[in-house]
C-alpha angles and dihedrals in degrees: 000000000000112000091237097051127072119188117236119212109278093037097279118133093229101122092094092052094049100041106023110147089343098135113066109197107244096163092138093060133079137315090022097040093180115188114250091243089062100033098057097051089045090053091051089053090051091051091051096046134096089259095051090119090064094055123089129194127313108260118221133171115242089242091066103044093109089065093059129095113239100242101065123107100233140183109213120215107214101214098182098063128242093321090063096057096080093053092045093051091048089052092049090049091051089052090052091049090052091052096252092128095216100130099058089055097050093099095171144012119213113198119208128179095060109148105167145001092280090058090047091052090050090050091051091051092049093045090051089054089051092050091047090051090052091054094044092051093046090245110165096191112164141157120227104301091329108085127222109320142191121209129192118202107231117223119233122242131030095343095059100084095043089051090051088051089056092051096045112102094018127103090251133095139222125248121203125198107224102176148353144166095305131055093241090060089072114083117223121250089258094050095048092043089054090052093049093047090048090054092047090050090052098041087239118150119216146186130210132222133201131007099042100101093125133056101233135040112270146149111257107238094213099048106017089232119148109239128197117228120234091223089052088054091050092050092044089053091052090049092049091051088053089057097254113163119257094249090056091046087054088054090056089052090049096055111120099174101107094195091052091049091049091049091052090050090052090050094058113112122230093256091049091051092049093048094046093050092048086057102036101046105174147310133232115244129177088210124051092180097060098059091043091051090051093051091050092047090052091050092243094123132024116223112223115248 
């Protein structure tokens, strides 16, 4: 099998369309917490593997950029909120001026610490300045087939919809937290369905972070936490784009029958796949192997011999 082609169940070469750049490498983050000395070589192996087309950028917090080699395509998590973006961009620009090469490889900024629409507006302003700086410097930063991107983590609760309203119509994307180290970090099916439908209504693409290591909704045997499945999210996104009501979208997220989920994935048409992936861009996962293993077990990809 060619290294750039992955066979989809049924013999169709659709794996790349369905799963292209879907798995952002969050090896540094909980619960994996890989040391940098292990995470970077592992990412290089992923990028040189038969499944390289499935792997997005290496995600790194802004507080750890000095530990990184200069030639990685990275997505930087801005931990200090919108106010920290200017200083980060200045630091990246200084690195570029000194020949460190960091700025061209910062393919995305992911802004955390946004609490309300005012914070979101500040994030949009700062991200616009970053993008303008990229263009002015001739930076051609881009993720695999996606282009340079700015994400704003959307708060849960009453502020979520107003923040989405701020992002709608801009060049920037939403980021939803779908898990964590405590049970309450996992949104319910209804909450996540509402977020997905809201993005579909606004034409606002999104990514997810945390809790989506496996393909199908399940209860984690070690913690008892209820985890969303990334294939459920993909199907829920497709349903929302078709105008399905939020309660029915929640039902898609709640589906635990892995065979049924896989069959629904296989049934998606090419246009549906393209539309769903334009909306659901990627998710951060501290393990690349786990989602791949799930896809292979479901017969959705064939691992080369």
